[in-house]
N, C-alpha and C positions, 0 to 999 in steps of 0.2 A: 452187875450194873448194866443197865441197858443204855446203849449209846444211841442217841437219835441224831440223825443227819438232818440238820436244818440248814437251809440255804439262806444265806444272808447277803444282801447286795451291798457293795462298798459304796460309800458316798463318792461323788465326783472328785472331791479334793484329794482323797486317798489314791485314786487312780492316777491323777496327775502327778502326785508326789512319787508314786511307784514308777511311772514312766520317766520322769526326769532323773530319778535315781539310777534307772537302767541305762540311760544315756550317759550319765556320769561314769558308771562302772565300765561301760563300753569304751569310753575315751581313755580311762586308766589302762584298760587292757590293750588298747591300740598303742599307747605310749610304751608299755612294757614290751610289746612285740617289736615296735620300732627300735627300741633300745637294744634288744637282743639281736635284731637284724643288723643294726649299725655296728655292733661289736663283732659279730661273726662273719657277715657276708658283705657288708657295704664296701670294704676295702677292695674286694675282688671285683665287685660291680664297677666301682670308681675306676680301677685300673683298666678294665675292659672298655669303659666309655672313653677314657683318655686315649687308649690304643686306636679305637675306631675314629675318634676325632683327628688324631694325627694322620691316619690313612686318608681321610676325607680331605684334610688340609693339603696334604701332599699332592693328591690328584687335582685339587682345585688350582693350586699354584702352577702345576704343570700345564693344565688346560689354559689358564689365563696367560701364562708365559708363551705358549704356542700361538695363541690368538694375537697377542701383542707382536710377536715376531712376524707373523703373517701380515699384520697391519703395517708394520714398519717396512717390510719387503714390498708390499703393494704401494705404499707411499713413496718409497725410493724409486720404484719403477715409474710411477706417474711423474715424479719430479724430473727424472732423467728424460722422459719422453717430452714433457713440457719444455724443458730447457733446450732439447734438440730442435723442437719445432720452432721455438722463439729464435734460436740462433740461425736456423735456416731461413726463416722469414726475414729477419733483419739483414742477412747477407743478400738475399734476393732484392730487397728494397734498396740497399746500398748500391748494389751492382746496377740496378735500373736507374737510380738517381745519378750515379757516376756516368753511365752511358748517355743519359739525357743531357747532363751538363756538358760533356765532351762534344756532343753533336750540336748543342745549341750555342755555346759560347764561341767567339772567334778564336782562332789559333794564337794570334800574337796579342796577348793582353799586356798592358803596361804594368810594371811592378808598383804595388801600392804599399806605402809605408804604414805600418801599424801605429795606432795611437800610443802614446807613452804608457798608458795604463797596461796595455797588453804586453808591451815590451818589458815592463818591470816585472810582471807576473812570470813571463818566460825566463827572465834572468833569475828570479827567485827559485823557480823549479830547477834550473841548472845548478844553482848553488846548493840546494837541498840534496840533489843527486850526488854532488861532489862530497858533501859532508857524510853522506851514507857510505860512499866508497872509502873515505878515510877511516870511518868507524870500523868497517869490515876488515881493513888492513890491520888496524890496531888489535882487533880481536884475534886475528891470525897470529900476530906476533906474541900475544899473551899466551896462546895455546902452545906455541913453539917453546917459549920460555918455561912454561910449566912442564913440558915433556923433558926438556934438558935437565931441569932440577930433579925430576923424578928419576931420570937415568943416573944422575950423579949420586943420589941417595942410595940407589940399588947397588 
């Protein structure tokens, strides 16, 4: 029997069907390869990624911590410098004002009675100071009593 080779062109619909089938088969193959990879190698890759992430996190925390510490050190230094400058300036102004007042006012000034409101606030401050002293003495007594009790128990 003689075989003749005839060339037949496929209609456009068959070509599109064949192409979409090939895409479908390729996606099935990708799913199988992904499943096999996930079962065999993904655990190793995941652990490696976690290890690398941990190292990066550690370096980042160390870097950020160093920068924060440097910032706090600089801020504290500036604070101390500003405080010193303000203190010196205030002392200079106070000394200048005191000197000016001493030179300007006459030596023998009459004594001036303060208004009642000022005297009451001064009395209130003295009373508060006395209450604070009594409270401190009471606290000392309580500590001594506690120490005596602890000694007796021992």
